N, C-alpha and C positions, 0 to 999 in steps of 0.2 A: 504494500500500500504506500502511496506517495502522498505526503501532506505538503501543502504549498504555503509558504510564508513569504509574502511580498509586501513590503512597506513602500507605498508609493506616495510621492509628494507632487505638488503643483498640478493637480489634475483638473483644476478649474471647475468641474461639475460640483454643484452644491447639493447636498442631500437635504431633502425636505424634512424638517422636524415635525413629529406628530406625537400624539398621546402625551404632550407636555404643555405646561402653561395653562392654556384654556381647556385642556382635555380633549382637543380636537383629534379625530382619527382621520388619516388621509388615505386616499387610494394609493396603491403602489405606483411610485413615480417612474418606474421603468429604467432605473439606473443600470448602466452596463459596466460599472467599475469592477476591477478585479478584486476579489476579497483578500483581506489580510490572512484569513485562514479558510481553507476550502473544506466545508463540512462533508463528511462521508456518509452519515446516516441521518442526522438531524435535518428537519425540514422547516423549522420555524425560527431560525436565527441566522444572521449573517454579520460578519465583522468586516467593515468596509473602510477604506481610506478616504480622506477628504482633505482639501487644502486648508480647512479651518479646524481640523482635528478628527481623529478616528471616530467612527460611528458604529454603535451596536444597533442593528436593525432586528426587530422582532416582528415576525409575520403571523397574521391571523391568530392573535393571542387569546382567543376564547372560542368555545364551541360554536360552530355555525358561522364564524367569521369568514368572509371571502374578500380577497384582494385588499386586506387591511394591513397597514404597516405602522409600526411605532419606531421612530428613530431617536436615538439618544447619543448626542455628541459628547465625547470625553474631553474635558478641559483640565489641563495640567497646571495652568497658571492660576495660582491661588489669589492673585491680586486683582483679577478682573471679576466683575459681577456676572453672574450666570444669566443667560437668556433662556427663554422657554425651550425645553427639549435638551438642555445641557446639564451634565452632571460632573462633579469633581472626580478627578482621576489621579492616582488610584484611590479606590474606595477605602476609607479609614474608619467609617462609622456607618452601619447599616441596620435597618429594621427589616426583618424577614417575616412575611405573612404565611409562609409555608415551611414545614420542617425540611423539605428537600432543599430549600435555599440554604438553610443552615448546613446541611450535609455537603453541599458544593463548596461553601466557604471553608469548611473543615478539611475537605479533601485537598485543597490547595494551600493548606497551612495558614489560613487567614480567618479562622473562627473568632479570633480576638476582635475582629472588626464588627462582629454581631453585637449590637448594643440593645436591641429590642426584638421581641418575638411575639407572635400571636399565639397565646395558649401555651405557656411554658410548661404546664403540667403534662402536655402531650409531646414534649421534646425529649428525645432519648439522649442526645449528646451530653456527656458528663461535664465537658468544659463549659458549656452554656450555664449549667446549674452552678458550677463552682465559681463562675465569674459574677454571679448575681445579676444576670441579664434581666432587663425590665420586661414585664409582661404588659403589652399595650392593648390587650383585649381582642375582640372578635368583630369582624364584619360591621354590623350596624351599631355595635357597642364599643367602637374604638375609643381609646383614651387619647384624643387629639392633643391635649395639653402635654401629656407625657411624651408623645412623639416629637412635638416641637421642641421640648426641653432637651431631648437627646441630640438635637441638631444633626440628624443623619445626613450623610452625603446622598443617600437615596433610600426610599422605602421600596422593597422588592415585593411586588403584588402579582396576583393572578386574577383573570376574569373567568367566569363560568359560562354564561350565555350572552354576555355583553360587557360593556365597560363597568368596572367596579365603581359603585357610587362613592366610595371613600376617596377615590383618586382625585376627583375634582375638588373635594374639600381640602385635601392635603395640599394640592397645588395652590389653592387660594391662600393657604397659610404659608406658602413659600417653601414647601417641602417637595423636593423632586421625587417623582414616582417612576419606577421602571417595571413594566409588565414582563413577567417571565412565563414562558409557555412550555416548560419542560414536561408537564404532566400530560400534555396533548400529543406527545411523541409516542407512537405506537410501537416503533422498533426499540427494543430494550437498549441497543447501542446508541440509537438516536437520542434517547432520554439521557443516557450516561454522558453523551457528548456535550451536554450543556456545562460540563465542568470547564470546557474551553472558554466560553464567554465569562464565566465567573473568575477563572484564572486571569483572563485579560483585564477584567475590571479591577481585580485586586493587585495588578502589577506582577502576576506570577504566571505568565503565559506559558513559558517553557515547561515549568513543572506540571501544569495542567495537561498539556499535550502529551508529555511523557507518561503521565498516569493513565490518560485515556488510551494511549496506544497499548499499554500493558493490559488494561481491561479488555480491549478489543481482541488482543491476541489470545488471552485466556478464554474469553467467551467463544471465539471461533474454534479454538482447539477442542473445547468441550462439545460444541455442536457437531463438529466433525466426528468425534468419538461416538456420539449417540447415533448419528446418521449412518455410520459404517456398521454399527453393531445391531441396529434395530430395523427390520424390514417392515413394510406396511402392515403385514398381517400380525406382527408381534407388538404393535403399539397398544398399550393398555388404554381402556376407555376411562375418561376422566370427567367428573362432574365438578362444577365450580359454584361457590357461593351457597347461600341459604336463604330461605324466605324471610321477608319482612312484612308483617301484617298480611300473611297469606299470599303475598306476591313475590315471585322469585325473579330476580333480575339476572339475565344471562348476557354475558359479554358478546359483542359482535365478533365475526370471524377475523376482523383486522385489529382486534384490541391487543393491548400490551400483554395481558396475561395469556391469551391464546397463542400469541407469537412465542412466548417463553415455553409453553407446553409443546408446541410444534418442534422447537429446537431441542427439547429434552426427550423427544421420542414418545410423546403422548398423543392420544386421539380424543379431542374435545367433543363431548356428547351434545353440546348445545349448538353445533354448527347449523348454518342455514341462512344467515343474514350477512351479506357482504357489506359490513359497516364496522365502524369502530365504536358505535354507540350501543350501550346496553339496552335490552328490550325486556319488558315485563311479560312473564308467563304465569299462569296459575300454578299454585302449589301442586295441584293434581297432575298437571301435565309434566311438571318437573320431576315429580315422584315416579312417573312412568319411565322417564329417562334414567332416574337414579337406579332403577331395578337392573339396568344394564351396566352400571358403573363398576370398574375394577378399583378405582380410587376416588375419593371425595376430598377436594382441596378447598381451603378457605371457607369453612362453614360458619360464617359470622364471627361472633365474639367467643364462641365456645372454647373452654379451657380443658374440658374432658368429655367423655362420652355420656356421663350421667347428666351433665348440663344440656348436652345436645338432645338427649332423649326426653328430658324434662320440657324442653321447648316444644317438642312435637312427638307424641308417643308413637307415631307411625315410623319414626326414624329407627326405632329399636329393631324393627323387623326387616330392615333393608339388608340385603346380602353384604354390601360393602361395609356396613357398620358391624354386622356379626363377624366379618372377617378381620376387623380391626385395621382397615385400610383408610383411615380418616386422618388427615394432616391439616394443621392450621398454620398460617404465617404469623403467629403471635408468640413465637419463642422469645422474642425480645420486645417487651412492652413496658411502658411506664405504669405506675400504680393507677393512673387514671385511664389507661387503655391506649395511649399513644404508641403506635407500632413503628419500630425501626425498619420494618420492611419497606414502608413508604418514605422513610427518611434516608438512611445510608444505602438502603437497597436500590434506590434510584441511581446512585453513583456506582454500585458494584453489581451489575446484572450477572457478572460471571459467577459470583458467589450464589446468587439466587438460582442460576441455571444448574450449578453443581448440586444444590439442595434438591432440585426437581429430578435430576438424573439419579441421585442417590435414592430417592423415594420410588421412582417408577422402574428403575433398572439398577438395583443395588449392587449387582455383580460388576457393573462398570466402574464404580467408585467405592470400593469396599472400605477404604480408609478415610472417607470424608465424613466428618461429623456435621450434622444438620446445624445450620446457623440461624436462619430466619424462620424455618419451619420446625414444628414439633408434632410427634405422633400423639393423637388423643388416646388416652387409656381409660 
């Protein structure tokens, strides 16, 4: 694999700032600048040069977005006033609204820059707790006064189905906001590749790329191991998730977890929708699929089989439950239920894949100890 690093100057073309200042969202301006870093798997970020400063571009930063770009120009000169769409570089003080943002900063050795988080009780990273990082609240209950007092270089935010309502308020208060779209990457390596823009923002680009290349090599080696050893007929059938109020949400065929299962040599029972969006099915229909399952993964918040059976007495009679082939991704959780699977697991899909191969094909990785997953007893 070849990574391209080209720092270009004097290109004249100016990148349009968006998602900053007034909270405007712009159509993709069609720039043809060569990137500072050529992404291999990620589809929602670009690192671009510009004659006024390098730019982080985030594309389609929420579900359903089309041709939307958010441009953030990096400003190294601390003596100039920031304009809309500009952020101080390198980042020395950040507020992270997602646990994965914390994990990316940690992975590049810059977790000390994290001064505020949303929901500290759900953050697994021990350094964040040891440093007494400020909890700034959630969504509609953000502590804006606390965020302003932290004077962050940026608040790292995500959108769900549209612009986050808190972004405009923060920008009115003079706090730069940066949308991060890592969770929308369906390729596990694409999600992990967001370590590169975080490394760039933290001034640790080389370290970030080196770590990603290691992760990529490990992931691809594991995938090749599974592919070589597991034929189509030998792929165990896997069911995902658990019902919530009698509705079972099944991931689409292009989703993150299904891609991991495919690479681990599994056969997802909920196939049939060529989308990355989860779809609701009745518990009755899901239980019919469950009757065919060789493995059941990620059954809600269950910590043991007794809890699972207490949630629904019909589970006790399922062959996969009687066979003890139920595994959950909550081996590493906080007392309040925050899962490190969605935190550091975003950065280390190779470890997640190793877990899945160990579960589905234990003979391939006999010495691997499960890290994010645990067998329910």
